[in-house]
C-alpha positions in Angstrom: -35.2 3.4 2.4 -33.8 1.7 -0.4 -31.6 -1.3 -1.0 -29.2 0.8 -3.2 -25.4 -0.3 -2.3 -23.2 1.6 0.1 -20.3 2.8 -2.0 -17.0 4.3 -0.1 -14.0 5.6 -1.1 -10.8 5.6 1.0 -7.3 7.2 0.5 -4.0 6.4 1.9 -0.4 7.9 2.1 2.8 6.5 3.3 6.6 7.2 3.3 9.6 5.7 4.2 13.1 7.1 4.3 15.8 5.0 2.5 18.5 3.5 4.6 20.8 0.5 4.6 20.0 -2.6 2.3 19.8 -3.9 -1.1 16.1 -3.9 -1.9 12.7 -2.3 -1.6 9.3 -4.2 -1.1 6.5 -2.5 -2.9 3.2 -4.2 -3.4 4.8 -7.2 -2.0 7.3 -7.5 -4.5 11.0 -7.4 -3.7 12.8 -4.9 -6.1 16.5 -4.7 -6.0 17.7 -1.1 -5.0 20.9 0.5 -4.0 19.0 1.1 -0.5 16.4 -0.5 1.9 13.8 1.4 3.8 13.7 2.4 7.4 10.9 0.9 8.8 9.7 -1.4 11.8 8.0 -3.9 9.3 9.2 -5.0 5.7 8.5 -1.4 4.9 6.4 -1.8 2.0 5.1 1.8 1.3 2.7 1.0 -1.3 1.0 -1.9 1.1 1.0 0.5 3.9 -0.9 3.2 1.8 -3.1 0.7 0.6 -3.9 -0.6 4.1 -4.8 2.9 5.2 -6.9 3.4 2.4 -9.0 0.3 2.9 -9.3 0.9 6.5 -10.2 4.3 6.1 -13.2 3.5 3.4 -14.7 1.3 6.3 -14.1 3.9 9.1 -11.7 1.9 10.8 -9.0 4.1 11.5 -5.6 3.7 10.2 -2.7 1.2 9.9 -0.8 2.7 13.2 -4.0 1.7 15.2 -4.3 -1.8 14.1 -0.5 -2.6 13.8 1.4 -0.2 15.8 5.1 0.0 15.4 5.5 0.1 19.0 4.4 -4.0 18.8 7.3 -6.2 18.6 5.3 -8.8 16.9 5.0 -6.5 13.6 9.2 -6.2 13.6 10.0 -7.1 10.3 6.4 -8.3 9.3 5.4 -9.1 5.6 3.1 -6.2 4.9 0.8 -8.4 3.1 -0.5 -9.6 6.5 -1.9 -6.1 6.9 -3.7 -5.7 4.0 -5.2 -9.5 4.4 -6.4 -8.1 8.0 -7.5 -5.0 6.5 -9.8 -6.8 3.9 -11.1 -9.2 6.6 -12.1 -6.5 8.9 -13.7 -4.6 5.9 -15.5 -8.1 5.3 -16.6 -8.2 8.9 -18.8 -5.1 8.3 -19.9 -6.4 5.2 -17.6 -4.5 2.6 -15.8 -5.6 -0.3 -13.1 -4.1 -2.4 -14.1 -3.0 -6.0 -10.7 -1.5 -7.2 -7.7 0.3 -6.4 -5.6 2.8 -7.8 -1.9 3.0 -6.4 0.7 5.6 -7.1 4.6 5.1 -6.3 6.3 8.3 -5.8 10.1 8.1 -6.1 13.1 8.7 -8.4 14.2 5.2 -7.9 13.8 2.6 -8.5 11.9 2.6 -11.6 8.5 0.7 -11.4 7.9 0.0 -15.2 9.7 -3.3 -15.3 7.9 -4.5 -12.0 4.5 -3.3 -12.8 2.8 -6.4 -13.8 4.3 -8.2 -10.9 3.2 -6.0 -8.3 -0.3 -5.5 -10.1 -0.7 -9.2 -9.5 0.6 -9.4 -6.0 -1.9 -7.0 -5.0 -4.8 -8.4 -6.9 -4.1 -11.7 -4.9 -3.9 -9.9 -1.8 -7.2 -8.2 -2.2 -8.9 -11.2 -4.1 -9.6 -9.3 -7.3 -8.9 -9.6 -11.0 -5.7 -7.7 -11.8 -7.6 -5.3 -14.0 -9.2 -3.8 -10.9 -5.7 -3.1 -9.6 -4.0 -0.1 -11.2 -0.4 0.8 -10.3 1.3 4.1 -11.3 4.7 5.8 -10.7 5.8 9.3 -10.7 8.9 11.5 -9.8 9.0 14.6 -8.1 11.1 16.1 -10.7 14.3 16.1 -8.3 12.3 18.3 -5.7 11.8 17.4 -1.9 13.0 14.3 -0.1 11.9 12.0 -2.8 13.5 14.1 -5.3 16.9 14.1 -3.6 16.7 10.2 -3.2 16.2 10.3 0.3 13.4 7.8 0.5 9.8 6.8 -1.1 6.3 7.6 -0.9 2.9 6.1 -2.1 -0.6 7.0 -2.4 -3.4 4.7 -2.4 -7.4 5.3 -3.6 -10.1 2.5 -3.2 -13.5 1.9 -3.7 -15.2 -0.3 -1.5 -19.2 -1.5 -1.7 -21.5 -3.0 0.6 
């Protein structure tokens, strides 16, 4: 047996419908928008996808197992707490996050003006340099629920190493 590092990849996906409100949370950043999201916590779709990717990379299940929406203590919770807890669970198994690649899927809000703030916020949550966090955005060309402006989705890919 060699002393080579163990490298794992995790992926995550999350979606929330738009509802009443005047902002969305993305990557821990409050972004003004003509709607909020329907969610038990703060509905940060980007951090929820990231959390699933982190947990998946270490074989620790998913966000619903650790932070079920049936648990009243998570009502309105800052999704950053989910990410911090996922990072702690990874650390307990000897894993550290190497880099993350995150994609927001929505017609609106536009991500460009907020990209650097989201990148910095996620980097702080993960204890990484900002250059280890990539933020992308895309639309679905007016197709499907995101194209109709009914909601927002996010995907996350992470690399962890032990």
